[in-house]
C-alpha positions in Angstrom: 0.0 0.0 0.0 2.8 2.4 -0.9 1.8 5.9 -1.6 3.8 8.6 -3.4 6.0 10.8 -1.3 6.1 14.6 -1.3 9.7 15.7 -2.1 9.5 18.8 0.1 8.2 17.3 3.3 9.1 13.6 2.7 5.6 12.7 3.8 3.4 10.2 2.1 0.5 11.6 0.0 -2.9 10.1 0.0 -4.3 10.5 -3.5 -7.9 10.1 -4.8 -8.8 6.5 -5.8 -11.1 6.5 -8.7 -11.8 3.8 -11.3 -9.4 1.4 -9.7 -6.3 3.6 -9.7 -4.8 6.6 -7.9 -5.4 9.9 -9.6 -2.8 12.6 -10.5 -1.8 14.8 -7.6 -2.0 18.5 -7.7 0.5 20.2 -5.3 -2.0 23.1 -4.8 -4.5 20.7 -3.4 -2.3 19.0 -0.8 -3.4 19.3 2.8 -1.8 17.9 6.0 -3.1 15.4 8.6 -1.9 16.8 11.9 -1.3 14.5 14.9 -2.6 16.3 18.0 -0.1 14.2 20.0 3.0 15.6 18.2 1.4 18.7 16.7 3.2 17.7 13.5 1.9 16.5 10.1 1.9 12.7 9.7 0.6 12.5 6.1 -0.6 14.7 3.3 -3.8 14.2 1.3 -5.1 15.4 -2.0 -8.2 17.4 -1.4 -10.8 16.8 -4.1 -12.5 19.4 -6.2 -16.2 19.3 -7.2 -15.3 18.2 -10.7 -13.1 15.3 -9.4 -16.0 14.2 -7.3 -18.4 14.3 -10.2 -15.9 12.1 -12.2 -16.1 9.6 -9.3 -19.9 9.6 -9.6 -19.7 9.0 -13.4 -17.4 6.1 -12.9 -19.6 4.6 -10.1 -22.6 4.8 -12.5 -20.8 3.0 -15.3 -19.4 0.2 -13.0 -22.8 -0.2 -11.4 -24.3 -1.5 -14.7 -22.1 -4.6 -14.4 -21.7 -5.0 -10.7 -25.5 -5.1 -10.1 -25.6 -8.2 -12.3 -23.0 -10.2 -10.3 -24.4 -13.0 -8.2 -24.5 -13.0 -4.4 -21.8 -15.7 -4.1 -19.3 -13.5 -6.0 -20.0 -10.6 -3.7 -19.9 -12.8 -0.6 -16.5 -14.3 -1.5 -14.9 -10.9 -2.1 -16.1 -9.6 1.2 -14.8 -12.7 2.9 -11.4 -12.2 1.3 -11.4 -8.6 2.6 -12.1 -9.9 6.1 -9.0 -12.2 5.8 -6.8 -9.4 4.4 -7.7 -7.1 7.3 -6.3 -9.6 9.8 -3.3 -10.2 7.6 -2.5 -6.5 7.5 -3.5 -5.8 11.1 -0.1 -4.6 12.2 0.1 -2.0 9.4 -3.5 -0.9 9.8 -3.1 -0.4 13.6 0.0 1.7 13.1 -1.8 3.9 10.6 -4.9 4.4 12.7 -2.8 5.3 15.8 -0.7 7.8 13.9 -3.7 9.6 12.5 -6.3 9.5 15.3 -4.1 9.3 18.4 -6.1 6.3 19.7 -4.5 3.6 21.8 -3.1 0.5 20.1 -5.7 -1.6 22.0 -8.6 0.4 20.5 -7.1 0.3 17.0 -6.7 -3.5 17.3 -10.3 -3.8 18.4 -11.3 -1.8 15.3 -9.5 -4.3 13.0 -10.7 -7.4 14.7 -14.3 -6.2 14.9 -14.5 -5.0 11.3 -13.3 -8.4 10.2 -16.1 -10.0 12.1 -18.6 -7.5 10.7 -17.6 -8.4 7.2 -17.9 -12.1 7.8 -21.4 -11.7 9.3 -22.5 -9.4 6.4 -21.1 -11.8 3.8 -23.1 -14.7 5.3 -26.3 -12.7 4.5 -25.5 -12.1 0.9 -27.7 -14.8 -0.5 -30.6 -14.0 1.8 -31.9 -11.2 -0.5 -35.4 -12.3 -1.7 -38.7 -10.9 -2.8 -42.1 -12.5 -2.1 -45.4 -13.3 -3.7 -48.3 -11.3 -2.4 -51.8 -12.7 -3.0 -53.3 -11.0 -6.0 -56.9 -10.0 -5.7 -57.5 -9.4 -9.5 -58.7 -12.6 -11.3 -56.2 -14.3 -13.6 -53.2 -12.3 -12.3 -50.1 -13.2 -10.5 -48.2 -10.8 -8.2 -44.5 -10.9 -7.1 -41.9 -8.6 -5.8 -38.2 -8.5 -6.5 -35.4 -6.6 -4.7 -32.8 -4.8 -6.6 -29.8 -2.6 -5.7 -30.8 1.1 -5.3 -27.9 2.3 -7.4 -24.6 4.1 -6.7 -24.3 5.2 -3.1 -22.4 8.1 -1.4 -20.9 6.8 1.8 -19.5 9.2 4.4 -17.8 7.7 7.5 -16.1 9.4 10.5 -12.6 9.2 12.0 -13.4 8.0 15.5 -13.7 4.3 14.7 -12.5 4.6 11.1 -11.9 1.0 10.2 -15.0 -0.7 11.6 -17.5 2.0 10.8 -16.2 2.5 7.2 -16.0 -1.2 6.6 -19.6 -1.8 7.5 -20.8 1.3 5.7 -19.0 0.2 2.5 -19.8 -3.5 2.6 -23.5 -3.2 3.0 -24.2 -1.4 -0.3 -21.5 -3.6 -2.1 -23.3 -6.7 -1.0 -26.6 -5.3 -2.1 -25.1 -4.8 -5.6 -24.5 -1.1 -5.4 -21.4 0.8 -6.4 -19.9 3.3 -3.9 -18.4 6.7 -3.8 -16.7 6.8 -0.5 -15.9 10.2 1.0 -13.2 9.5 3.5 -12.6 11.6 6.6 -10.0 14.3 6.2 -9.0 13.4 9.8 -8.1 9.8 8.8 -7.6 9.6 5.0 -4.7 7.2 5.2 -6.7 4.8 7.4 -9.7 4.9 5.1 -7.6 4.5 1.9 -5.9 1.5 3.4 -9.3 0.0 3.9 -10.3 0.8 0.4 -7.2 -0.9 -0.8 -8.2 -4.1 1.1 -11.5 -4.2 -0.7 -9.8 -3.6 -4.0 -7.2 -6.3 -3.4 -10.0 -8.7 -2.3 -11.5 -8.4 -5.8 -13.8 -5.4 -6.0 -13.7 -4.5 -9.8 -12.3 -1.1 -10.8 -14.8 1.7 -10.5 -17.2 -0.1 -8.1 -15.5 1.5 -5.0 -14.1 4.9 -5.4 -12.6 7.1 -2.6 -11.9 10.7 -2.2 -11.5 13.3 0.6 -11.9 17.0 0.9 -10.7 19.6 3.4 -13.2 21.6 5.5 -13.0 24.6 3.2 -14.4 22.8 0.2 -16.2 19.9 1.9 -19.6 21.4 1.5 -19.1 22.1 -2.2 -17.8 18.6 -2.9 -20.5 16.9 -0.9 -23.3 18.8 -2.7 -21.7 18.0 -6.1 -21.9 14.3 -5.3 -25.4 14.4 -3.8 -26.7 16.4 -6.7 -25.2 14.1 -9.3 -27.9 12.1 -11.1 -25.9 8.8 -10.6 -26.2 8.9 -6.8 -29.3 7.2 -5.6 -28.8 7.1 -1.9 -26.6 8.6 0.8 -25.2 7.0 4.0 -23.8 9.3 6.6 -22.3 8.5 10.0 -21.3 11.6 12.0 -22.4 14.5 14.1 -26.0 15.7 14.6 -25.1 19.1 13.2 -23.5 17.9 10.0 -26.2 15.2 9.6 -28.8 18.0 9.6 -27.0 19.8 6.8 -26.5 16.6 4.8 -30.2 15.7 5.3 -31.3 19.1 4.0 -29.1 18.6 0.9 -30.7 15.2 0.3 -34.2 16.8 0.7 -33.2 19.4 -1.9 -32.2 16.8 -4.4 -34.8 14.2 -3.4 -32.2 11.6 -2.4 -33.0 9.1 0.4 -30.5 9.0 3.3 -29.5 6.6 6.0 -28.0 8.4 9.0 -26.4 7.3 12.2 -25.7 10.5 14.2 -24.5 11.5 17.7 -25.9 10.5 21.0 -26.3 11.5 24.6 -26.7 8.0 25.9 -28.1 7.4 29.3 -27.3 4.7 31.8 -30.3 4.2 34.1 -29.7 2.7 37.5 -32.6 1.3 39.5 -32.6 0.4 43.2 -32.2 -3.4 42.6 -29.1 -3.0 40.4 -25.7 -4.4 41.1 -24.2 -1.0 41.9 -20.5 -1.9 41.8 -20.9 -3.5 38.4 -23.0 -0.7 37.1 -20.4 1.9 38.3 -17.6 0.0 36.5 -19.6 -0.2 33.3 -20.6 3.5 33.5 -17.1 4.7 34.0 -15.7 2.6 31.2 -18.5 3.6 28.9 -17.9 7.3 29.6 -14.1 7.4 29.3 -13.2 4.8 26.6 -11.4 6.3 23.6 -11.5 9.8 25.3 -15.3 9.6 25.0 -15.1 9.9 21.2 -17.8 7.2 20.5 -21.3 8.1 19.5 -22.7 5.7 22.1 -20.5 6.8 25.0 -22.2 7.0 28.4 -22.8 10.8 28.8 -25.7 10.7 31.3 -26.3 8.6 34.4 -29.9 8.6 35.7 -30.2 7.0 39.1 -33.1 6.6 41.5 -32.6 8.5 44.8 -32.8 5.4 46.9 -29.4 4.2 45.8 -27.9 7.4 44.4 -25.4 8.0 47.2 -24.0 4.5 47.1 -23.8 4.6 43.3 -22.0 7.9 43.3 -19.5 6.5 45.8 -18.8 3.5 43.6 -18.5 5.7 40.5 -16.1 8.1 42.2 -13.8 5.2 43.3 -13.8 3.8 39.7 -13.3 7.1 38.0 -10.4 8.2 40.3 -8.5 5.2 39.1 -8.4 6.7 35.6 -6.1 9.7 35.3 -5.9 9.6 31.5 -8.6 8.5 29.1 -6.6 8.6 26.0 -6.1 11.4 23.5 -8.4 13.4 21.3 -8.0 13.2 17.6 -7.4 17.0 17.4 -7.0 20.0 19.7 -10.4 21.2 18.5 -12.2 18.1 19.8 -10.3 18.2 23.1 -11.1 21.9 23.5 -14.8 21.4 22.8 -15.0 18.7 25.5 -13.2 20.8 28.0 -15.2 23.9 27.3 -18.5 22.1 28.0 -17.2 21.0 31.4 -15.9 24.5 32.2 -19.1 26.2 31.2 -21.2 23.7 33.4 -18.9 24.2 36.4 -19.0 28.0 36.0 -22.9 27.8 36.0 -23.1 25.7 39.2 -22.3 22.1 38.3 -20.0 20.3 40.6 -17.1 18.0 39.4 -16.9 15.1 41.9 -14.1 13.7 39.7 -11.8 15.7 37.5 -13.1 19.0 36.3 -12.1 21.7 33.7 -8.6 21.4 32.3 -6.3 19.0 30.5 -4.2 16.0 31.3 -2.0 17.2 28.5 -2.3 19.4 25.5 -4.6 17.0 23.6 -6.5 15.2 26.3 -9.3 16.6 28.4 -9.4 15.6 32.1 -11.7 12.6 32.8 -14.7 14.2 34.6 -17.9 13.2 36.5 -20.4 16.0 37.1 -23.4 16.4 39.4 -25.9 19.3 39.7 -26.1 19.7 35.9 -29.2 21.7 34.8 -30.9 22.3 31.4 -29.4 25.8 31.0 -26.0 24.3 30.7 -24.7 23.3 27.2 -23.5 19.9 28.4 -27.1 19.0 29.4 -28.0 18.0 25.9 -25.0 18.7 23.7 -22.8 15.8 22.8 -19.4 16.4 24.4 -17.5 13.7 22.5 -15.1 13.9 25.5 -14.3 11.9 28.7 -17.1 13.1 30.9 -20.6 12.2 32.1 -23.3 13.8 34.2 -25.2 12.2 37.1 -28.9 13.0 37.6 -30.9 11.8 40.6 -34.6 11.1 40.2 -37.4 9.8 42.4 -38.8 6.8 40.5 -39.1 4.9 37.3 -41.5 7.5 35.8 -38.9 10.2 36.2 -36.2 8.1 34.8 -38.1 7.6 31.5 -39.0 11.3 31.4 -35.4 12.4 31.8 -34.0 9.8 29.5 -36.5 11.0 26.8 -35.8 14.7 27.3 -32.8 14.6 25.1 -33.0 15.4 21.4 -30.8 12.3 20.8 -32.0 8.7 20.8 -29.1 6.3 19.9 -28.5 4.0 22.8 -29.3 3.4 26.5 -28.6 0.9 29.2 -30.8 -0.1 32.2 -29.2 -1.6 35.3 -31.7 -3.9 37.1 -32.1 -7.5 38.1 -35.7 -7.7 37.0 -36.1 -8.6 33.3 -39.8 -7.7 33.1 -39.0 -4.3 34.6 -36.3 -3.9 32.0 -38.5 -4.8 29.1 -41.2 -2.4 30.4 -38.9 0.5 30.7 -36.9 -0.2 27.5 -40.1 -0.1 25.5 -40.7 3.4 26.7 -37.3 4.9 26.1 -36.9 6.6 22.7 -33.7 5.1 21.5 -32.6 2.6 18.9 -31.2 0.0 21.3 -31.3 -0.7 25.0 -29.1 -3.0 27.0 -29.7 -4.7 30.3 -26.8 -4.5 32.7 -24.4 -3.5 29.9 -22.5 -0.4 28.8 -24.3 1.9 26.5 -21.5 0.8 24.1 -22.9 -2.5 22.9 -24.0 -4.2 19.7 -24.7 -7.6 18.2 -23.6 -8.1 14.6 -26.8 -10.1 13.9 -29.1 -7.4 15.3 -30.2 -4.0 14.0 -28.2 -1.0 15.1 -29.4 2.6 14.6 -31.0 5.6 16.2 -34.2 7.5 16.8 -35.0 11.2 16.9 -31.9 13.4 16.5 -29.7 10.3 16.3 -30.8 9.4 12.7 -32.8 6.7 11.1 -32.1 3.4 9.3 -30.5 0.2 10.6 -27.1 -1.4 10.0 -25.7 -4.9 10.7 -26.6 -8.2 9.1 -29.6 -8.4 6.7 -30.9 -5.1 8.2 -27.9 -3.2 6.8 -28.0 -4.8 3.3 -31.8 -4.1 3.1 -31.1 -0.4 3.4 -29.6 -0.4 -0.1 -32.3 -2.5 -1.9 -35.5 -1.3 -3.5 -38.6 -3.6 -3.8 -40.2 -3.6 -7.2 -43.7 -5.0 -7.7 -44.4 -7.1 -10.8 -48.0 -7.8 -11.9 -48.4 -10.6 -14.4 -51.8 -10.5 -16.1 -53.3 -13.6 -17.8 -55.7 -13.5 -20.9 -58.8 -13.3 -18.7 -57.5 -10.5 -16.4 -59.6 -7.4 -16.0 -58.0 -4.4 -17.8 -57.9 -0.8 -16.7 -60.3 0.2 -13.9 -63.2 -2.0 -15.0 
């Protein structure tokens, strides 16, 4: 996976990958990827123009005409080979992800191993695509439906879990028979292109998977050029609520369907019959893992007052063991997380662990807050940092009311020993998935994953993810005696 090297800086350059090959590099379009850990550039990338993005769409449309006709076994075998290649190249992929996103080696390794599992599970569903035969009510007619790929898809994936999120986002439309224009994150272009190379080496034909990236100054123009292109039939976006809102408006403007998984303000609800020590351990890990840069991180703890004091004691002990929760991908991300904590404390919140400030220049201090109120930004703004807020309520009814007060609805956990109680409460909480005695960070590769409300719509994983990129077409077969028109 050797890339060209810039003569002036001696840094590798990540080009655009279109029609199965890297495109010519323009020195005026080179931008750096800055490591927040070293404050130095680690790679350069070629920032796409709108015309280059439109070319990728043209190529995706042409390749779609052939790819949509491949059988499910062909697609399955390619994705399985990609899963094998990911593990074979794990050492290299881990090093790239760590250098770009400043994550720990452990987290990067998890990314690689988990995305290999994701691909295997998705590949196993490739041949499950099928229509059905509804009962026709018109005499001498036969009805059936077939499922077909929606067409070329724009896929946009984030930097925070760049391998596993992008792998899933790309594999689902490919298995459905769609071609892909992949807009890689400008924060992790080297990681994303290494992943694209894996799919290509596994056997994806030239033009079926194309990758480009754009810096923030031109990102809106490039994104609109792709969405507006007549070849693009659907958009998949994983990222923040704010950017998702903008992308959603563009899709509405051009009448393109969109599948979105956005941010979260995930609550962990703790009831009086919970195992408090276990709950505290899971809450702290869910809040601090990967510097809190996970959409399903535990940002809120809602505990009934009967056990609030004990839970806070356990959470404090667990949290005080963690002096450093990893590094932010950029100073901007770290600053945002720290500013939310500082603003809350300035308005009356109390930090029982940590507080405003930094562990080092690119890592906010792990923090647990109490006395957070709705007039503080951190109340319902995703921090994407290592912090969570504890809220004390009277009873079950208040737990549900507070949990649902957020504009987000991605994930939640309920800590209780009563399964029927869990099911009753889980059915009332407005999120895409609820775990019993788990972190808010959980998923099953055979089960649907997605959000509600401001956390997006659509479902990924298994057959659910592949179905997002299929359209169902109704075929009506009329015999010689069938009634015609509206008679």
